[in-house]
C-alpha positions in Angstrom: 123.3 37.7 163.0 126.2 38.5 165.3 126.6 41.9 166.8 129.7 42.8 164.7 127.9 42.1 161.5 124.8 43.9 162.6 126.8 47.0 163.6 128.7 47.0 160.3 125.4 46.7 158.3 123.7 49.4 160.3 126.6 51.8 159.9 126.7 51.3 156.1 122.9 51.7 155.9 123.0 54.8 158.1 125.7 56.4 155.9 123.7 55.6 152.7 120.5 57.0 154.3 122.3 60.2 155.3 122.9 61.0 151.6 119.1 61.4 151.3 118.6 63.2 154.6 115.3 61.6 155.7 113.4 62.8 158.7 113.4 59.2 160.1 115.0 55.9 158.9 114.3 52.4 160.0 115.6 48.9 159.1 113.9 45.6 159.7 116.2 42.7 160.8 114.0 39.6 161.3 115.6 36.5 162.8 117.4 34.2 160.3 118.4 37.0 158.0 122.0 38.3 157.7 121.1 41.8 156.6 118.1 44.1 156.7 115.1 42.7 154.9 113.4 46.1 154.5 114.2 49.7 154.9 111.8 52.6 155.6 112.7 56.2 155.2 110.3 59.0 156.2 110.5 62.4 154.6 108.5 65.5 155.3 107.7 67.6 152.2 106.4 71.1 152.6 105.0 73.5 149.9 107.4 76.2 148.8 107.9 78.8 146.0 108.4 76.0 143.4 105.5 73.8 144.5 102.8 75.9 146.1 100.3 73.0 146.8 101.2 69.4 147.3 98.7 67.0 145.8 98.6 63.2 145.4 99.0 63.7 141.6 102.2 65.8 142.2 103.5 63.1 144.5 102.8 60.3 142.0 104.4 62.2 139.2 107.4 63.5 141.1 108.3 60.1 142.8 107.7 57.9 139.8 110.4 56.6 137.4 110.4 54.4 134.3 113.8 52.7 134.8 112.4 49.1 134.2 108.8 49.7 133.0 106.2 52.1 134.4 105.3 52.2 138.0 102.1 50.9 139.4 100.3 53.8 141.0 97.3 53.1 143.2 95.2 55.3 145.4 94.0 54.2 148.8 92.1 55.6 151.8 94.2 55.3 154.9 93.1 56.2 158.5 95.0 59.5 158.1 93.3 60.3 154.8 93.7 59.7 151.0 97.0 58.3 149.9 98.9 57.3 146.8 101.1 54.2 146.6 103.9 53.9 144.0 105.5 50.5 143.3 108.4 50.5 140.9 111.6 49.0 139.9 114.6 51.3 139.9 118.1 51.2 138.6 120.2 51.4 141.8 123.7 50.8 142.9 124.0 47.8 145.2 123.0 48.7 148.8 125.3 47.9 151.7 125.9 44.1 151.8 126.1 43.8 148.1 122.5 42.5 147.6 120.8 44.0 144.6 118.0 46.3 145.6 115.6 47.4 142.9 112.1 47.5 144.3 110.9 50.8 145.8 107.5 51.4 147.3 106.5 55.0 148.1 103.4 56.0 150.0 102.3 59.6 150.1 99.4 61.2 151.9 
């Protein structure tokens, strides 16, 4: 991928990411691909007046959608503690670059 194409793709992805205001955002550009193969956004979620206690059940329920069938929700033990993984297909607008992006995986712990 040439520098100009990479710069254009990164700018478009950064603009899209800003609409969700993540704490961190990353893109994976392996050799041989002309756009990002994977995106990772990290959000910090804190309890507040509406959700006094965050639980794995709350995360699974809040971040699951049934756009194209139900999500696959699994629980795992990670080095940082118990976690929930949500794998689902979502109805999305085309991401920068025009490639359809419908798979979303969420990990909460």
